[in-house]
RODO-2510 file (C-alpha; in nm, 4 decimals, decimal comma):
residues 79
     n   res          X          Y          Z
     1     m    11,4336     9,5122    11,4544
     2     f    11,0572     9,4708    11,4197
     3     n    10,8036     9,6089    11,6603
     4     i    10,5528     9,3245    11,6804
     5     k    10,2597     9,3330    11,9187
     6     p    10,2424     9,0371    12,1616
     7     e     9,9175     8,9100    12,0093
     8     q    10,0646     8,9235    11,6579
     9     k    10,3750     8,7393    11,7742
    10     r    10,1636     8,4714    11,9412
    11     q     9,9692     8,4213    11,6172
    12     m    10,2902     8,4057    11,4150
    13     l    10,4394     8,1469    11,6498
    14     e    10,1254     7,9384    11,6196
    15     q    10,1489     7,9586    11,2406
    16     v    10,5116     7,8414    11,2554
    17     k    10,4110     7,5428    11,4671
    18     i    10,1282     7,4562    11,2278
    19     f    10,3608     7,4855    10,9303
    20     f    10,6153     7,2481    11,0795
    21     y    10,3417     6,9999    11,1707
    22     e    10,1667     7,0074    10,8330
    23     e    10,4733     7,0293    10,6086
    24     r    10,7276     6,8254    10,8004
    25     a    10,5167     6,6190    11,0406
    26     e    10,7181     6,7717    11,3268
    27     e    10,5781     6,9093    11,6466
    28     i    10,7947     7,1942    11,7692
    29     g    10,7709     7,3800    12,0954
    30     e    10,7446     7,7461    12,1751
    31     i    11,1212     7,8029    12,1975
    32     a    11,1929     7,6331    11,8632
    33     a    10,9094     7,8272    11,6972
    34     e    11,0412     8,1526    11,8419
    35     r    11,3967     8,0826    11,7240
    36     f    11,2695     7,9987    11,3763
    37     l    11,0590     8,3161    11,3660
    38     e    11,3559     8,5260    11,4793
    39     f    11,5722     8,3681    11,2085
    40     m    11,3118     8,4451    10,9428
    41     m    11,2739     8,8040    11,0602
    42     e    11,6476     8,8706    11,0851
    43     e    11,7663     8,6901    10,7736
    44     l    11,4738     8,7117    10,5325
    45     g    11,2786     9,0058    10,6703
    46     p    11,5107     9,2709    10,5227
    47     h    11,4596     9,1255    10,1739
    48     f    11,0822     9,1521    10,2038
    49     y    11,1129     9,4968    10,3614
    50     n    11,3221     9,6191    10,0689
    51     l    11,0754     9,4706     9,8198
    52     g    10,7969     9,6575     9,9984
    53     l    10,9924     9,9816     9,9803
    54     e    11,0558     9,9311     9,6093
    55     e    10,6873     9,8664     9,5489
    56     a    10,5893    10,1744     9,7501
    57     k    10,8407    10,3833     9,5534
    58     n    10,6947    10,2603     9,2239
    59     i    10,3411    10,3416     9,3374
    60     v    10,4414    10,6920     9,4477
    61     e    10,6235    10,7522     9,1179
    62     e    10,3137    10,6384     8,9267
    63     k    10,0913    10,8702     9,1315
    64     i    10,3278    11,1632     9,0689
    65     t    10,3225    11,0922     8,6938
    66     n     9,9423    11,0835     8,6997
    67     l     9,9344    11,4058     8,9002
    68     d    10,1683    11,5757     8,6515
    69     e     9,9414    11,4649     8,3662
    70     d     9,6320    11,5894     8,5498
    71     i     9,7930    11,9278     8,6167
    72     l     9,9028    11,9614     8,2536
    73     a     9,5452    11,8851     8,1439
    74     l     9,4250    12,1808     8,3551
    75     e     9,6592    12,4306     8,1930
    76     r     9,4967    12,6942     7,9805
    77     p     9,6445    12,8027     7,6525
    78     t     9,8263    13,1343     7,6544
    79     k     9,8444    13,3847     7,3707
***
């Protein structure tokens, strides 16, 4: 589903372990951290992905509106 570089995945797994330790006072191993990360990516990832797409769409639409306004400002009156 996601193409994550090994170094990024290692950092993410470490963050999961830290989260569980700080928030729940639980020490989890590599396998548990990986399963949790996979769950988050599979179940919640698509929601964040779609939010990102929506935000990108809104930004592009805003840029197009600004471009249309800029082009209209360049028009010269005709007789």
